[in-house]
N, CA, C and O of each residue as an XYZ file, in Angstrom:
384
protein
N     -26.575    -19.836    -51.718
C     -27.206    -18.955    -52.682
C     -26.132    -18.191    -53.437
O     -25.006    -18.021    -52.969
N     -26.520    -17.737    -54.625
C     -25.622    -16.972    -55.478
C     -26.310    -15.696    -55.932
O     -27.537    -15.608    -55.974
N     -25.498    -14.719    -56.267
C     -25.984    -13.491    -56.872
C     -25.333    -13.391    -58.240
O     -24.109    -13.395    -58.366
N     -26.171    -13.301    -59.261
C     -25.700    -13.053    -60.616
C     -25.861    -11.566    -60.877
O     -26.927    -11.000    -60.634
N     -24.821    -10.941    -61.364
C     -24.902     -9.557    -61.804
C     -24.641     -9.556    -63.307
O     -23.545     -9.893    -63.753
N     -25.651     -9.177    -64.080
C     -25.511     -9.059    -65.523
C     -25.326     -7.588    -65.861
O     -26.167     -6.758    -65.515
N     -24.238     -7.264    -66.529
C     -23.972     -5.907    -66.993
C     -23.984     -5.972    -68.507
O     -23.265     -6.769    -69.110
N     -24.810     -5.121    -69.125
C     -24.963     -5.241    -70.570
C     -25.305     -3.907    -71.209
O     -25.846     -3.009    -70.565
N     -24.978     -3.797    -72.494
C     -25.314     -2.619    -73.273
C     -26.828     -2.466    -73.304
O     -27.544     -3.435    -73.558
N     -27.318     -1.268    -73.049
C     -28.757     -1.048    -72.968
C     -29.483     -1.435    -74.255
O     -30.679     -1.725    -74.218
N     -28.790     -1.445    -75.379
C     -29.407     -1.834    -76.649
C     -29.776     -3.315    -76.683
O     -30.553     -3.743    -77.536
N     -29.217     -4.100    -75.752
C     -29.469     -5.540    -75.708
C     -30.523     -5.922    -74.684
O     -30.621     -7.091    -74.308
N     -31.310     -4.961    -74.227
C     -32.268     -5.235    -73.153
C     -33.235     -6.369    -73.507
O     -33.472     -7.247    -72.678
N     -33.788     -6.368    -74.699
C     -34.732     -7.425    -75.084
C     -34.064     -8.797    -75.064
O     -34.653     -9.768    -74.589
N     -32.846     -8.881    -75.575
C     -32.132    -10.154    -75.604
C     -31.850    -10.674    -74.189
O     -31.973    -11.870    -73.924
N     -31.471     -9.763    -73.287
C     -31.186    -10.163    -71.911
C     -32.463    -10.618    -71.204
O     -32.450    -11.594    -70.455
N     -33.557     -9.910    -71.445
C     -34.818    -10.323    -70.831
C     -35.255    -11.692    -71.361
O     -35.852    -12.473    -70.620
N     -34.972    -11.989    -72.614
C     -35.262    -13.316    -73.166
C     -34.414    -14.389    -72.496
O     -34.891    -15.500    -72.265
N     -33.167    -14.069    -72.183
C     -32.316    -15.019    -71.456
C     -32.947    -15.345    -70.110
O     -33.028    -16.513    -69.730
N     -33.393    -14.323    -69.389
C     -34.009    -14.545    -68.077
C     -35.286    -15.364    -68.207
O     -35.528    -16.264    -67.403
N     -36.098    -15.062    -69.204
C     -37.321    -15.838    -69.427
C     -36.984    -17.294    -69.741
O     -37.641    -18.209    -69.246
N     -35.957    -17.504    -70.565
C     -35.545    -18.852    -70.931
C     -35.035    -19.653    -69.743
O     -35.076    -20.884    -69.752
N     -34.558    -18.955    -68.726
C     -34.075    -19.613    -67.500
C     -35.143    -19.610    -66.409
O     -34.856    -19.948    -65.261
N     -36.366    -19.232    -66.759
C     -37.511    -19.196    -65.842
C     -37.283    -18.263    -64.653
O     -37.727    -18.554    -63.543
N     -36.592    -17.144    -64.881
C     -36.344    -16.157    -63.830
C     -37.506    -15.172    -63.801
O     -37.801    -14.520    -64.803
N     -38.144    -15.070    -62.682
C     -39.258    -14.149    -62.520
C     -38.910    -12.993    -61.575
O     -39.529    -11.931    -61.638
N     -37.931    -13.200    -60.710
C     -37.573    -12.195    -59.706
C     -36.164    -11.672    -59.966
O     -35.212    -12.445    -60.075
N     -36.047    -10.369    -60.061
C     -34.755     -9.741    -60.308
C     -34.849     -8.269    -59.932
O     -35.935     -7.732    -59.714
N     -33.688     -7.631    -59.860
C     -33.609     -6.189    -59.674
C     -32.863     -5.620    -60.866
O     -31.788     -6.103    -61.223
N     -33.438     -4.585    -61.485
C     -32.858     -4.009    -62.693
C     -32.528     -2.540    -62.460
O     -33.340     -1.786    -61.925
N     -31.329     -2.147    -62.869
C     -30.883     -0.760    -62.781
C     -30.585     -0.296    -64.203
O     -29.702     -0.837    -64.868
N     -31.325      0.704    -64.662
C     -31.167      1.215    -66.023
C     -30.212      2.398    -66.080
O     -30.110      3.176    -65.131
N     -29.516      2.521    -67.205
C     -28.727      3.717    -67.498
C     -27.517      3.935    -66.624
O     -27.311      5.032    -66.106
N     -26.711      2.901    -66.454
C     -25.493      3.052    -65.650
C     -24.307      3.335    -66.570
O     -24.334      3.013    -67.758
N     -23.294      3.928    -66.015
C     -22.103      4.302    -66.771
C     -20.907      3.517    -66.262
O     -20.886      3.067    -65.116
N     -19.904      3.356    -67.131
C     -18.699      2.674    -66.704
C     -17.716      2.501    -67.839
O     -17.908      3.000    -68.948
N     -16.652      1.775    -67.525
C     -15.585      1.524    -68.473
C     -15.073      0.113    -68.263
O     -14.894     -0.334    -67.131
N     -14.838     -0.591    -69.379
C     -14.301     -1.942    -69.310
C     -13.222     -2.147    -70.354
O     -13.184     -1.439    -71.360
N     -12.344     -3.115    -70.120
C     -11.256     -3.373    -71.055
C     -11.758     -3.760    -72.438
O     -11.203     -3.316    -73.443
N     -12.802     -4.582    -72.502
C     -13.306     -5.019    -73.809
C     -14.496     -4.206    -74.283
O     -14.746     -4.131    -75.486
N     -15.234     -3.596    -73.368
C     -16.447     -2.874    -73.771
C     -16.206     -1.401    -74.044
O     -17.026     -0.753    -74.693
N     -15.107     -0.868    -73.567
C     -14.837      0.553    -73.747
C     -15.544      1.391    -72.704
O     -16.026      0.877    -71.694
N     -15.600      2.682    -72.958
C     -16.178      3.634    -72.026
C     -17.600      3.979    -72.448
O     -17.854      4.288    -73.613
N     -18.521      3.924    -71.493
C     -19.920      4.291    -71.715
C     -20.311      5.321    -70.649
O     -20.550      4.980    -69.491
N     -20.368      6.576    -71.067
C     -20.706      7.646    -70.124
C     -21.931      8.434    -70.545
O     -22.293      9.408    -69.884
N     -22.587      8.028    -71.646
C     -23.795      8.711    -72.086
C     -23.557     10.118    -72.595
O     -24.471     10.943    -72.577
N     -22.335     10.413    -73.055
C     -22.008     11.743    -73.561
C     -21.701     11.671    -75.053
O     -21.638     10.581    -75.621
N     -21.512     12.822    -75.689
C     -21.142     12.840    -77.101
C     -19.775     12.201    -77.319
O     -19.559     11.510    -78.314
N     -18.869     12.430    -76.400
C     -17.521     11.868    -76.518
C     -17.519     10.382    -76.188
O     -16.874      9.600    -76.887
N     -18.222      9.979    -75.146
C     -18.295      8.578    -74.707
C     -19.763      8.146    -74.691
O     -20.367      8.057    -73.622
N     -20.339      7.877    -75.861
C     -21.766      7.534    -75.920
C     -22.069      6.149    -75.349
O     -21.176      5.331    -75.125
N     -23.335      5.926    -75.129
C     -23.796      4.615    -74.677
C     -23.952      4.529    -73.175
O     -23.301      5.243    -72.412
N     -24.836      3.632    -72.776
C     -25.067      3.340    -71.360
C     -25.251      1.840    -71.216
O     -25.475      1.128    -72.195
N     -25.155      1.383    -70.002
C     -25.376     -0.020    -69.683
C     -26.568     -0.150    -68.742
O     -27.022      0.828    -68.148
N     -27.054     -1.360    -68.624
C     -28.027     -1.723    -67.601
C     -27.407     -2.815    -66.749
O     -26.486     -3.507    -67.184
N     -27.910     -2.964    -65.548
C     -27.473     -4.038    -64.649
C     -28.708     -4.765    -64.143
O     -29.704     -4.140    -63.777
N     -28.633     -6.088    -64.128
C     -29.682     -6.909    -63.518
C     -29.029     -7.785    -62.466
O     -28.000     -8.414    -62.715
N     -29.636     -7.820    -61.286
C     -29.204     -8.693    -60.199
C     -30.246     -9.797    -60.022
O     -31.449     -9.536    -60.005
N     -29.765    -11.030    -59.891
C     -30.652    -12.163    -59.651
C     -30.063    -12.969    -58.490
O     -28.937    -13.460    -58.579
N     -30.824    -13.101    -57.408
C     -30.443    -13.971    -56.290
C     -31.112    -15.317    -56.528
O     -32.325    -15.389    -56.720
N     -30.310    -16.389    -56.516
C     -30.858    -17.703    -56.862
C     -29.971    -18.823    -56.321
O     -28.880    -18.587    -55.803
N     -30.470    -20.035    -56.458
C     -29.690    -21.211    -56.088
C     -28.573    -21.411    -57.114
O     -28.661    -20.919    -58.239
N     -27.533    -22.131    -56.723
C     -26.364    -22.292    -57.580
C     -26.694    -22.938    -58.922
O     -26.134    -22.537    -59.943
N     -27.579    -23.918    -58.949
C     -27.932    -24.584    -60.207
C     -28.562    -23.600    -61.187
O     -28.283    -23.651    -62.385
N     -29.399    -22.718    -60.689
C     -30.028    -21.703    -61.542
C     -28.979    -20.705    -62.012
O     -28.997    -20.280    -63.167
N     -28.065    -20.332    -61.121
C     -26.998    -19.400    -61.487
C     -26.149    -19.976    -62.613
O     -25.765    -19.251    -63.531
N     -25.856    -21.253    -62.555
C     -25.052    -21.888    -63.611
C     -25.821    -21.913    -64.928
O     -25.228    -21.781    -65.999
N     -27.125    -22.080    -64.852
C     -27.957    -22.064    -66.059
C     -27.910    -20.670    -66.709
O     -27.798    -20.552    -67.929
N     -27.995    -19.629    -65.891
C     -27.946    -18.259    -66.404
C     -26.580    -17.968    -67.019
O     -26.503    -17.433    -68.125
N     -25.503    -18.313    -66.314
C     -24.170    -18.026    -66.853
C     -23.923    -18.814    -68.138
O     -23.251    -18.318    -69.042
N     -24.445    -20.011    -68.230
C     -24.330    -20.782    -69.464
C     -25.059    -20.112    -70.612
O     -24.552    -20.075    -71.733
N     -26.241    -19.585    -70.344
C     -27.010    -18.878    -71.364
C     -26.296    -17.600    -71.800
O     -26.321    -17.243    -72.978
N     -25.666    -16.920    -70.858
C     -24.922    -15.698    -71.195
C     -23.711    -16.047    -72.060
O     -23.415    -15.336    -73.020
N     -23.017    -17.122    -71.735
C     -21.874    -17.546    -72.560
C     -22.315    -17.813    -73.990
O     -21.623    -17.436    -74.935
N     -23.456    -18.459    -74.153
C     -23.993    -18.721    -75.495
C     -24.338    -17.414    -76.194
O     -24.039    -17.242    -77.376
N     -24.961    -16.496    -75.474
C     -25.365    -15.218    -76.062
C     -24.158    -14.400    -76.509
O     -24.217    -13.720    -77.534
N     -23.067    -14.459    -75.752
C     -21.864    -13.701    -76.103
C     -21.299    -14.132    -77.452
O     -20.628    -13.349    -78.123
N     -21.568    -15.370    -77.851
C     -21.072    -15.848    -79.139
C     -21.732    -15.101    -80.294
O     -21.111    -14.896    -81.337
N     -22.982    -14.697    -80.114
C     -23.684    -13.982    -81.187
C     -23.771    -12.478    -80.934
O     -23.782    -11.693    -81.882
N     -23.834    -12.069    -79.664
C     -23.981    -10.649    -79.344
C     -22.652     -9.908    -79.297
O     -22.621     -8.684    -79.428
N     -21.570    -10.623    -79.115
C     -20.261     -9.993    -78.995
C     -19.842     -9.857    -77.546
O     -20.677     -9.686    -76.658
N     -18.551     -9.935    -77.319
C     -17.999     -9.920    -75.961
C     -18.284     -8.618    -75.224
O     -18.419     -8.623    -74.001
N     -18.379     -7.499    -75.947
C     -18.604     -6.227    -75.268
C     -20.058     -5.996    -74.916
O     -20.371     -5.026    -74.226
N     -20.964     -6.864    -75.371
C     -22.384     -6.641    -75.179
C     -22.928     -7.015    -73.826
O     -23.794     -6.318    -73.299
N     -22.439     -8.111    -73.239
C     -22.994     -8.593    -71.969
C     -21.932     -9.354    -71.200
O     -21.131    -10.089    -71.778
N     -21.936     -9.169    -69.898
C     -21.045     -9.906    -69.007
C     -21.834    -10.357    -67.790
O     -22.754     -9.673    -67.342
N     -21.463    -11.513    -67.261
C     -22.103    -12.044    -66.056
C     -21.049    -12.214    -64.970
O     -19.942    -12.686    -65.229
N     -21.404    -11.826    -63.765
C     -20.541    -11.976    -62.604
C     -21.295    -12.794    -61.566
O     -22.472    -12.536    -61.313
N     -20.645    -13.759    -60.971
C     -21.262    -14.668    -60.009
C     -20.626    -14.453    -58.641
O     -19.405    -14.504    -58.497
N     -21.482    -14.208    -57.624
C     -20.986    -13.931    -56.281
C     -21.762    -14.759    -55.255
O     -22.963    -14.975    -55.418
N     -21.092    -15.219    -54.206
C     -21.822    -15.920    -53.144
C     -22.583    -14.909    -52.290
O     -22.111    -13.794    -52.067
N     -23.758    -15.306    -51.817
C     -24.517    -14.431    -50.916
C     -25.086    -15.265    -49.770
O     -25.174    -16.491    -49.849
N     -25.461    -14.575    -48.723
C     -26.140    -15.199    -47.607
C     -27.550    -14.631    -47.550
O     -27.743    -13.426    -47.708
N     -28.509    -15.471    -47.330
C     -29.883    -15.022    -47.184
C     -30.049    -14.504    -45.758
O     -29.952    -15.264    -44.794
N     -30.297    -13.218    -45.640
C     -30.367    -12.602    -44.312
C     -31.774    -12.237    -43.901
O     -31.956    -11.465    -42.960
N     -32.782    -12.775    -44.584
C     -34.156    -12.405    -44.257
C     -34.677    -13.143    -43.058
O     -35.823    -12.939    -42.658
């Protein structure tokens, strides 16, 4: 199993949800309004000096589905911009 972590600018929420729908993802965990800093995305702290926030979505899935999601994110980055969305892929163990 794999865990996909999508970190994206909150303004792109509709586009990211469309990516998940296009990959037939129905189960996920979403965290709204997170703060952070990245080399290409800059600083997002939700303040006047560092405006903006990000969202995070976690998806636990089989490797084939994870590759489909990361492929869709790569395509989206071509139009949304590199600072808009990033995908991270991690191995997980099902402990249920």
